[in-house]
N, C-alpha and C positions, 0 to 999 in steps of 0.2 A: 104345892109350895116350892118344892125342890126344882121342878121343871121351870117355874117362873124365874127363879134365881139363875138357873143355867142359861135361860134365854137372854136375860139381861147381860150376863157376862159375855155371851157370844156377840151381842150387839156392840158392847163396849170394845171388844177386841177388834171387830170389823171396822169400827170408827177410827181406832188407833192406827190400823193398817192403812186406811184411806188417808189419814193425816200424814203418815210417814211417806206414802207414795207421792202425795202432793208436794211435800217439802223437798223430796228427792228430785222431782221433776223441775221444781223452781230452781233448786241448786244447780241442776244440770244445764238449765237455760242460762243461768248466771255464768257458769263456767264456760259455756260456749261463747257467750258475749265477750267475757274476759279474754278468752283465747283469741277471738277475732281481733279485739283491740290490741292484744300483744303482738299478733301477726302483723297488723298494720304498722305498729310501732317498729317492729323488727324490720319490715320492708323499708320504712323511712330511714332507719339507722343504716341499713345496708346501702341504700341509695346515697346517703351522706358519707358513708364510710367506704366508698369504693377505693380499693387499694391502689396505690401508685406503685407500679412495677417497673416502669422504665422512664428515665429522664434523659434528655439530650441537651448538649450545649447549643445555645442559640446565639450567644455573643461571648467573645473572649477579649480581655485586655492583656495582651502578651507583651513581655519586655522585649526591647530591641536595642537598648543602649546601656552599657554598664560602665561607661567612662572610657577614656582613651581616645583613639582617632575617630573622628566623625567628619564627613564631607558631604556637601550637597551640590549636585550637578543636575541641571534641568529639572528641578523640583523633586528629584529622587534623593532620599537620604541613605547614605552608605555608612554603616557602623561596623566596628570590630566587636563581635559578640560571640561569647563561648568559643573563642579561638578560630572563628571563621568570619568572613565578610558577609554581612547580611544586608539585603536591600529588597524593597517591595516584599514579595513572598518567596524570594530566591536566596540561595546561599552559595558562596564560593569557599570550598575547603580542599585541602590537599592531604587526603588519607588521614594519617594520625599526626601530621605536622601542625604545630600551633602557629597561626598567623599573628604576628606581633605588630605589623604596620602595613599600610596600603596607601595607594594614591590612584584616583580615577582621572583619566585624561580629560582635557577641557571639552572635547567633542563627545564625551560620554560613550566612547566605543571600545576603549581598552582600560584595563586595570592592572596596576603593578602591585604584587603582593610580596611581603617579606616575612619569612618564617623564622622561628627561633633557632633553627639549625643553619642560619646564614644563607638561605636559598632565596634568590630573587626570581620571581616568575612574571612574565608578561602575558596576560590572559585576555582573549577576546571576549567581550561581554555577552554578545548575542548567543553564543553556544558554549562558553566557558572552556574553550580549547586553549591550552597553553602554547604560545608561539615560540618561546624559548625560556631557558632556565640558566641562571648564572650564580655561581658560588662567590659570595662577597667577602668571605673570611679574610682578614680579621675585622672587617667593618660591620658593626651591628647598627642597622639603620634606625636612628632616632627620628629623623624627618625625611620625607620623600616629596619631591615636587616635579611636575612636568613643566617643560618650557612652554611659552605661549602657543607655539605651533605644534606641540605634542611630538616633537622630533627627539628631544633629549629628556632624560630623567636624571635628576640630581639626588644623591643620597649622602646624608651626613651622619657621622657616628660619634661615639664617645671616645674613640681612639685618635681624635684630632684629624681624622681623614675625611675627605670628600671624594666621591666617585661620580663621574658623569657618563651615562650610558646613552649611546645612540640606538634607540629602540627600533628605528626603521631598518638599520643595518645589522642589528643584533650583535653589537660589539661595544667595548668600552672605549670612549673617546679620550678620556683623561682621568687622572687622579692626582690629588695634591693634598698637602698637609696644611692645617691652619694652626693658630696659636693655642687653641683650647678645644674642649669637647663641644660638639655642635648642638645648639639649642633649637635653632630655627633656620630654614632656608627660604629664600624668596627670590623668584626670577623678576627681572624688570619687565613690566608689561608692555614693552614696545617691540613690535615685530622686527625680526632680523637683528636686533641688538642683543646679542647673547651674553647677558651679564646676570650674575646671580649674587645676592647678598647672603652672607653667612654670619649669623649671630652665635658667639661662643661664650662659654662660661667664664672667660677671663675679662668680661666687660668690654668686648671689642666686636665691631662689625667689619668684616672683610668684604671687599667688592672684587669678584673674580670675572675676568673677561675670557670667554671661551675661544674667541677668534685669536686673541693675542696669547692665550694659554698662560696667563699669569694673573696674580693679584694686583689690581690697579692701585688700590689704596685701602687704608683701614681707618675707621671712625672710632675714636677712643675716649671721647669726652663723656664718660659715664662714671657715676659714683657708686653704683650698685648693679646687681644682676639685671640683665636685659630681659624683660618679660614678653615682649612681642615686637615684630617688625612688619611693615607693610609699605608697598610702593603706591604712589599716586603719580602716574607717569614717571618722570625721572626723579621725583622727590621721594626720598626714603624717610619714612616716619618710624620712630622707635619710642619705646616706653621703658622707663626704669624708675623705681621708687615713686616719687610724686611728680615726675617730669615727663613731658612729651617733647621730643626733639625732632626737628625737620632738617634733613640734609639734602643739599642739591648735589646729585651725583655727577652732573655735567661739569661742575667746577670743584667738586669734592670739598664742600664747605658746609658748616652748620649755619643755617639761615634763621631759625626761630626756635625758641624754647618756651613752653607753656607750663606753668606750675599749678598744681592742684592742692587742695587742702588734705587729701587722703591718698593713701598708697594705691597705685594703679595695678589691678590684676591683669587686665587686658584692655584692648581698645580696637576701634575700627574707624576708618575715615570713609564716610558714606554720604553721598549726595551733598558734598561740600560741608558736611557736618562731622565734627569730631565727637565720638561717643566713647565714654570711659566706663568700664565695668570695675566695680570694687568688691572687696571681701564682704562688706556689709550688705551687699545686694542693691545699692543705689546706682542709678544710671545718671551720669553727668554728661550733658550734651552742650557743645559749644560751637556756634557758628561764627564766622569771621566778623570781628568788630562788634560782637554781642556778648552779653554776660552768660556765665555758666548756669544752666538750668539743671536742678536736681530732681530726679524722678524716683519715687520709692514704690512703684507698682509691683515689683517682684517680691515684696514682703520679706525682705531679709535673706533671700537666697543668694549665696555667693555666685558671682558671674564668672564662668570659666572660659567662655569663648563666644565670639561673634562670627557670623557668616552671612553672606549675601547671595541671593539668587533671584533673578527675574524681578528686580525692584523690591524684593522682600528682605527684611532683616531678621535673621534667626539668632536667638539668644539661648545659649546652653548654660544651665545653672548647676550648682553643686547637688541639688536634689535629683539630678539627671533628667530634668525636664527641658523641653525645647519649646520656646515661645516663638511663634511666628507673628511678626509685627510689620508695621509700615511706618515710615518716617514722613510725617506731614507737617510742613512749616516748622521744622526743627523739633517737633514733638513725636514721641514714640507712641503709637496706638496699637494695642494688642488685638490680634485677629483670632488666633487659635492657640491652644496649648496642647502639646503632645507629651504624654507620660512615657519617658524612655524606660524607666525602671522604678518599680514600686518597693523594692527591698522586700522585707517580710510583711505580708498583709495580715495585720493582727486582729482587725475587727472590720466588719461590713454590716451596714444597716440600711434596709429599704426605708425611704422617706417619701414624701408626697411628690406628685407629678413625675412619677417614674424616674426618680433620682436615687442615688446611692451615696451613703456617707461612708468614708473610708479612713481608717487609721493604718498607716503603713510604716511603722518603726522609725518615725521621725517626729520632730516637733510640729510638722505641718499637717493640717487636716485637708481632706479633699472631698469635694462633692462632684459626683460624676452623673451627667445627664445620659441616661441609657438610650434615649431616642437618637441623639446625634453625636454622642460620645464627647461632648464639650465638658470641660473641667474647670472648677474653681479651686484654687489652692491658696491657703492663708496660714500664717504662723499663729498657732493657737497657744502653744506652750513653749517653755525653754528646754524641755527634754522630750524623750520619746512618749508619744500618746499611746496608751494601752487599750483604751476602751472608749466607745462613744454611743450615745443614745439620743432618741428624738421623740418629742412629745409637744403637741400644740405649738408649732412654730418655734420651739426651743431645741437647741442642740446642746447636749451636756457631754463634756469630755473629761477624761481622767488621764493623768500622766505620771511619769517617773519624777517630775518636779514636785511631787507631793500635793498637787493641787487638783481641785475640781472646778471647772469653769463652765458658766452658762452663757450661751450666745443666742441672739435673736436672729432668725433667718426668714427673710421674705423675698420671694422672687429668686431668680438665678443671679444673685449678687452676693458679694462677700458678707458673711454674717458679722454682726456687731456684738462685742463683748458686753454683757449685762452685769455679771458679778463673778467674783473669784472666791472660792473657799479653800483655805490652806491650813487645815487643822491636823492633817496626818503628818507623822514624823518620818515616813518612808514612802516608797513608791506606792501609788494608788493603782491597784491591779485591775479592779472590776467595779462597775457601777450598774445600778438599775434605777428606773424612775417609775413613779405613778403620778396621779394628778396632784398630790400634795408634797411628796418627799423625794429626795435622792438618797439612795442607800449606797455606801461605798465601803470597800474592803481593801486592806493594804498589807504590805509586807510587815507593817508594825503590829500585826495580829489583831487589829481593832476593826469593829463594825461601827460605822457612824451614820446618823440620819441628818440630812440637811434640808432646809426649807427650799422648795423649788421656786416659789414666786415672791416671797417676802424677804428682801435682802437687807435686813437690819444689822447683821453682823457677819464677820467671817468665821464665826465659831459654829460648831455643829449643835443641833438640838439635843441629841442624845449620843452617847458613846458607850461601848462596852468592849472589854478585851474578850474576843470571841473564841479564839483558838490558841493552841500552844505553838504552832508554826505558822509561817506566812500563808496568807489566805489567797484563794484562787477565784472564787465566784460568789456572787450574791444575787438572789432573785426574790421579787415580790410574788406572792400567790395571786391567782386571778381575782379573788375577793379582797385583796390587800390586807388580810388579817394576819397573815404569816409572812415571815422573812426566812429564807433558807440560805445558809452559808456553807462553804466547803473549804478545805484547807489541805496542806501537805501533811497534816497529822492524821490523814485517812478518815477523818470524821465529817459527818454532815450534821449541822445543828439547825433547829427550828426555833424562831424567836417570835414573840408577839410585837405589837406596835410600840410597847414600852421597853423593848429589847430585853424582856425577861425570857430566859431559856425555857422552852416547852418540851423539847424532846432532843435526844441524841441518837443518830442512826449510825450503827457500827456494822461493818461487813466487808468494806474494801480493804485490800492489802497494800495499796499504794495511794498516793495523793489523788484527790478528787478534783478534776479540772472543770467540770461543767455540771449545771443543774437545770432542770426544766420541769415546772409543774404541769400536770395534765390539765387540759382546758375544761374537762367535764367531770372528773372524779378526784377524790382525795388521794392522788398518786403522784409521786415525785420520781423523775428519771435522773440518773446520775451517770456521768462518764468519768472513768478513772484510768490512771496509769497502770493498773493491774490488768489491762486489756479487756475489761468487762464494762457492760452497761447494766445497771441494776434498776429495778422498779421497786419502790418502797410504798407500803401501806401507811398512810399518815395517821390512821386511827390507832394503830398499836406499834408502829415502828418496825414491822416485820418486812422481810424481803419477799416480794411476790414472785418475781422472776429475775433471772440473770441471763444476759446474752454474752457469749464469749467471742471476742474479736481475736485478731492475730497480732495486734500491735496496740500500744497505748491509745486509748480513746480520748480525744480532745474536745469534741463538741457533740451535743445531742439535741434533737428537737422533735416535737410531736407532729405527726401527719394524720389525716383522716380521723379527726375527732377522738384521738386518744387510742386508736386501735393499731397504729403504725408509727414507727420511729425512723428517723434518719440520723446517721452518725458519721463523724469524720475521725480519722486516726493520724498517727505520726508518720505513716509511710505513703500517704497520698490516696487512701481509699475512702470512698463514700459508700456507705451501706444502707440499704432499706431493710427494715426488720418488721415481720409480722408478729405482733405482740401475743395474740391468742395462740398461734402455733409455735411461737418461740423459735422462729427460723429466720435466716437471712434470705430475703426475696431476690435481691440483686446487688451487685457490686460494680462501681464505676471508678476507674483509675486514671483519669486524665491528668491529675496532679502528680508531681514527682517528689513532694516534700510534705512537711507537717501542715495540715489544714487547720489553721487557727480560726478562720472566719466562716460563719454559717448563719444564714438568715432565710426566712420563708415569707412569701407574699402571695395572698390569694386575691385574684382580680376576676370578678364574674365567675366563670366556671374554670378558669385557668389557675394553675399553681406554678409559681416561679421560685427558684432556689438560687441563692448566690453563695459561692464558696471562694475563699482566698487562702493562699498558702505561702510558705516561706520560699517557694520557687518563683515568687513575684507574679504568678498567674492569678487573674481574677476571672472566674467563669460564671456566666449567667445560664442557668438550666431552666428547661420547661418540661412539665409533665407531658409525656407523649404516649402514655399507656394505651389510650383508646386507639390512636393511629397504629401503634406497633401491633396491638392485638388484632386489628382488622387486617393488617398486612400479613401477619402470621396465618390467619384463617384463610386468606386469599392464596398464600403460598401452599398451604396444606391442600386446598381445593385443586390447585394446579398440579400438585404432585399426584393426587388421586387420579386426575384425568390422564396424566402422562403414564402412570403405571397401568391404567386400564388400556391405554393405547398399546403399551408394550405387550400386555397379555393378548390383545387382539392380533397383533403381528405374529406372536409366537403360535397362536392357534391356527393362523392362516399359513404357517410355515415360512413366513418372510423373515428368516433369521438374520439376514444381513441388515435389514432396516431396523430390526429390534435391537441388535448390538450397537448400531450407530446411535439410536435414540438413547440407549443406556449410557453410552460414552458421553454424549452431549450433556447429560444431566447428572453425571458422577454416580450412577447406580452400578457400583462395581460388581455386586452379587448377580444382578440381572445381566450385566455384560458377560460374565463368566457363563451364566446359564445359556445365553444365546450362542456364545462361541462353542460351548459343549455340544449343542445341537447341530451346529455347522459341521463339526468333526464327524458326525454320524452320516453325513451325506456323501455320496459317491464323488462329487466334484468339489470336495471341500477345499482343495488347493486353489482353484479359481476364485471361490467365494472369499477365502481368507486373504488372497492377494488383493481383491477389490476392496475388502474392508480396510486393509492396511493403507491402501492409497487414499481412500476416502477420509479416514481418520487423520492421517498425516497431513493432509491439506487443510483440515478443519483447525487443528491445534496441535502442532508438533510437540511443543514442550509438555503439554498435558499428556499426550500420548506416551512420550518417553517416561514420564513419571509413573504412569499407569503400568507400563511394562516392567519397571523396577519393582513395583508393588507385587505384581503377579509372579515375577521371577523368584520372589522370596518364599513362595508357598509350594509345597510338594504336589499339591493338587492341581495347580495352575501353571507351573513353570513350563510345561511342554507347549501349552497354547501360547504363552508369552514368547517362547523362542520361535514358533512359527510366524507370529505377527512381526517379530523383530527381523526375521529373515527376509520377509517380503517388503518391509518398509525401509531397510537400511539403504537400499539402492536409490530411494527417493530423497535421501537427506543430503543437502549441499550446505555445509557449514558456512561457506563464504557468503551465502545470501543474507546472513544475519549481521546486525550491528555489533559493536564491540562487546557490550555487556551481555547481550543475548547469545552471541557466539560463544563466549566463555562458558555460559550456563549449559548450552547444548553440548559442548565438548566434555564438560564435567559429567553430564548425564550419560553420554555415550561411553565414557570411561567406566562408569558404574555398571552399565549393561555389559561391557566387555568382560569385566571381572565376573559378573553373575553368569555370563555365557560359558566362561571357562569352568566355573563350578558345575554347570549343567553337564558339560562334556565329561568332567571327572566322575559325576554321578552315573552317567550313562555307561562310561567305560567300566566302572565298578560293577554295575548291574550286568553288563555283557560278560565280564570275567566270571561273575558268580554263576550266571546261566551256563556258560561253557563248562565250568567245573562240575556243576550238577549233571549236565548231559554226559560228560566223560565218565563220572562215577556210575551213572545208570548203565551206560554201554558196557563198562567193565563187569558190572554185576551180571549182565545178561550172558557175557562170555563165560563167566565162572559157572553159572547155572547150566 
């Protein structure tokens, strides 16, 4: 009976073991399947999360005009920018001297520049060589004009003085005084009739004849300041207040006066048409015996100047934009718009059809076509626009005029205003949009929700006082269930759709400038004035990670599905951050100021980034990680091949060729290694001489810099001195041009100093050796 019981127990235990083993095997199979699935998921994530390590600028919208003198000759625009004359991709500058004025000759072959230290220079344009320099003190040139034949240059100043220089003879022809400070100079455009009109601030135009060397007459029938003068053959046209006056210089009489309804800023007489520019931005055109036509196509931009070149009319506005137009049957037709200066670029947003929405510290919005760089400009607000967004053919803008405005945009045409919201009591700083609402935050410390598509009132749907200090940013979460706001009070707050506060995130030590929700997880990124970017866990409000910058962080955005960040700061840096490793991958510093604008666009497999700063630069970047990685791999492969070649040459005792190869590729250690082996040969003098000649012919500047480096080491200075000894005979300083010659002289001076130090070192060693030998000899005598 006992045996039967024991047998049954044994069978039960074996069955249990089998069941356990079968369960374990099933579980292991499941684990292996799960592991495979996880591996495939990880591979997919890795493929989607390829890190961007290198971006390169592919387009730049650079400023070229900040106001002041501008001139167009043969379709080339010359401007005075950053105290130098800029044209095409060239600059004319005079060391540290600031250029205050300039004038280009009519034939576009010379330019006269005037600097703030009263120096006038006559410069040839094809090579920028100064032909002569004249000190004009005490005349500070307010205006400069070449005569029609480019023989004479007239300068007028605030000290009631006019100088006329003969630029062909490099001498002053004459100087004379007028009744007031000079506002404008204009030569009569008739060949060999050397007469110049001078408009002064005492409401007078004087006509000076260079041949007679005297003022012929003065036109004085003006009731206010003269704003502009122009010749049409012998007819002098002038503007003041609301009047245009025509003077016949041949009989020295006023022949016609035209009165306008608005004050005249400037004018031009072009193709028998009088065109008036006004402060309000309207263009008034008048042809003979026809009514005045008013054109408002410049959208309220004050007109500063008109210019003509090759049948084109150029219009310069107060926004520092240049409109290129044509005059057809008395009507102005716009052809192209050039953005001379964008001031501070506060916001940039990618929109459809490869276009870009820009807010540039003005009441005017801009849409830039990135394909052909065409621009649309329109007046959207009455004060500076701080932020702009785009959704479903709708443009939404926010401004310091306390308003939020919605525009309809179709095609590359000026958007039409649909609705204006004006519920804030202070500047609207930031907005965000989703399919239903507009969220806005303001200096008035409130967060407001507005209806995006139903415009029944100008009031907000919901409002809450969100922070204790002025607010900086607002963002909708990807699922639109949360709204995040940040402020100068250092706090980040999360709100639901009813503007009920759900969470407060504390941790920043300065104001928080920007926020961005992660696209795939419950994580929020924040950029702050305390130089940090922080990642927040939205489940419990804790800080997951913190990234330390070197300056206040202004913008942040997510790259690579939430595993990488891009940020901009207040000193012009763009940084790429690896979230997992918590390190900066790369830094780019093309900007020179605060980068306020940042946006990202993905198009097929390409990633584009746009940045804009207070340096007026707008840069379009493209992800070049793959190309740069391939290039680096290729370079590493080439380096391996060259190093292998070097080792083969050394093995074959071809030390001269090995040293030359090392020099060509900047392998300094290998160069020293080869030269050291040369010194061990019996005919090292001949080999070193040949090496010096070969290297000096290849790249003398590089060779001299290498000698300086080698001379500074105790181990290599002797070799450097030998190389220098054999190469010095080959150097002819006069073979080099100005800049290169000076550099060669400078390098030779350094080598001279290092050589003298080598002699001192040798002399010291020789003296020490002599003393030691003397002491040994004396000791032998004593013994």
